[in-house]
Structures are given as C-alpha cells and as structure tokens.
N, C-alpha and C positions, 0 to 999 in steps of 0.2 A: 837737343834730342827730345823726342816724346817717347816715353816708355810706359806701356800698359803692364800692370802687375795684377795677376789674379791669385787669390788665396783660396784654396779648397780645403776640404776636411781631412786631408792626410796629415799625419803627425809631422811636426817640424815648424811650428809657428815662429820660433825664434829666428829661423833663417829668413823668413819674410820680413820680420820686424827689423833685423839688422840690415837687410838689403835696402829697405826703404830709408833707414837712417843714413846709410853710407852713400847711396847713389845721389850725386849732385844734380842730376838731370830732372826735367819735368816728368813727374810720375802721375799716372791716372790709375786709380785703384778700383778693383771689383772683388768683393768678398762673398763667397757662397754662404748659404745657410749653415752648412757644416763648418765652413771656415770661421764663421763667427763663434760657433761652439768651441772650435779649436783654440782660438785666441783667448777665450775665457778660461777654458780648462788648463791650457799649458802655460799661459802667461798672466792670467788674471786681469786681462785688459779687454776692451771692446775696440771695434774698428775706429771709433771716435778718437781713441788715444793715438791713432796713426795719422790723424789729420795734419799735424804740424809738418809731416814729412812728404806730403803729397800736394799736387795742384788741385785735384778734384777726385771725388769718389762717385762711381755710378752703381746703381742697384743692380744686382744680378738678375732680377726679374724684368728689367727695363730693356726690352729688345728694340726700343726706339732710341737708345743712347747713341751719340755720334760714333762711338767706336764699333758699333754694329754695322757700319757702312764702309765699304771699300773706297768711298769718295773722300774719306778723311784719313790722311796719311799718318802713320806712326812708324817709328824706327825699329822698335822691338816689342815683343809681347812675351813676358815670362810668367809662367804659372809656378808659384813657389809657396808652399809645396803643392804638387800636383797628385791628386789621388788616381789610383788605377781605374776607377770608375770614369773619371774625366778623360783619361787616356783613351778608354774604350769608346766613349761618346765621340771624341774628336776623330778617332780612327774610322768610325762608322759614319761620319758626316752628320752627326746629330748636333744641331745648334739650338737646343731648347732653353738655354740660359744665356745671359750675356757673356759669361766666361767661355762657353763652348761656341757661341756665335762669333765672338771676336777671334777665336782660333780659326774658324772657317774663313773669316776675312783675311787673316794673316796668310793662310794657305793659298787662297785664290789670288791674292795680290802679290804673293811671293815676298811678304815681309818676314823678318826674322822672328821665329817662334821657338821658344825654349821651354821644355817641360822638365821640371825638377821633381823627379819621382823619389819618394822617401819610403817606399815599402820594400820589405825584403822577407823572405825570398819572393821572386816574381814568378807568377804562373807562366806556363808556356803560351797561353792565350795573350797575356800582357806583353810577353816578349815578342810575339808575332805582330801585335799591334804597334809596338815601338819600332820594330823593323820596318813595317809598312809606312809609318809616319816619317821615319828617318829617310826612307827612299824618296819621299816627297819634300825633303829639305828641312824637316823639323829637327832641331837639336835636342836629343834625348840626354838629359844631364842628371843621372841619379845623384841624390844628395850623398856624396862620398867625399868628405873633406880631404885635402892633400895633407900628407903627414911629413913631407920632406922639410917642413919648417920646425918639426919636433915640438908640437904644441904642448904647453904645460898646463893650460887651463881649458875649461870648456869654452870660454869666450874666445880664446885663440883658435880652438878647433872650429867653432862656428864661423868666425871671421875668415878663416882659411878658405872655406867653401864660398862664402859671400864674395870675397875678392875674386875668386875664380868665376863666379856667376857674373859679376860686374864686367870682367874682361870679355866674357862671351857675349854679353849684351852690347858691348862696344864702348864701355867706360874703362879706360886704362887705369889700373891701379899701380902699375909698375912693379907688382909683386909676383914674381915667378921664380922657379927654381934657377938659381945662379943668374938671375936677371941682371945683376950688376956687371956681369961680364959682357953684356950687350950694350953698355953705355959707351 
C-alpha cells in the first residue's frame, strides 16, 4: 500500500507521529509550514525525526511532486491532524499547496481521503464544508479516541484513535470493540 500523510498546523501532532510509527505500509509525508511549528511546539521534534518511519517526504511548496498528479496511484491520503483552514481550502477546490493539491487529486481520482480534524467546537461553516466533502466520498474523522477500551494512560488514549485511523486507511489492527467475537 502507498499512503500519503499530511500534517497541518492543527493541534494533535502526537497522533501523526504515532500513526507514522505504527503503520507498516509505505508512507509518503508532507508537512505544512504550520505543521512544522506544531511538531516543534507539541513534541519538540522536527519532520526530520519522522524520517525513519517514512519512505519519502515531499515539500508542501512543491506542486511538481509526483503525488500532485493523478497519474500516480496511491491507496489512501490521510491528513492528520487536519486544520479547519485546510478543510475549507479542500472544500473550495483550492490546491495552492501540495497538501491541498493532493487532496484534489484524491477527490478527482476517487482515492480514499481521510481528514482527521482536531478542533472543537466546529463552526457551522466548517460543519457545512465537512458535509460537502463527505457527500463527495471524503471520510471526515474527528480526532475522538474510542473509550470502550477504558484507556488508563494518555498513550493508550492516543493509540486508540491511531488504531481506528489505521483501520479506516485499510491497515487492519484487529482492534475493535469485542473484535475477538468475530474470530
């Protein structure tokens, strides 16, 4: 599998880091200018610290990158975390960065696109944009970790959401509510 991962400036860098660490597939990373600030502010790292977990990184300003073209297939594109500004741009058809252009590619090619929004509360405008994108096949996945595992640590809480995101992308973790009953 080829999975594109975008990191924008919305709070929740730990979710992106854990996703990259846990996902066994080929991952291609794009980090926005504010995503870089987020990694530094929340985790004390740079995108260079994520290199061991990815196949390749593309610059968000490089609209000539291969993922900006529908002629290059990928299995899924997850923006984690996804700022509401990025949601607005995608919903409006704006592809001014590699992150938003790759979303345009995913939409036009009907590739799996997952937007993990970490803001709350959401404005009516953002809710309308999410509904519009959902109607076009985008998976809107607010960062809301499952609690049925009764997490006892922040790490368990974060991993609960990351496992759910992995399942949505198409990487089975086998972790679901009462999943052992389906064996």
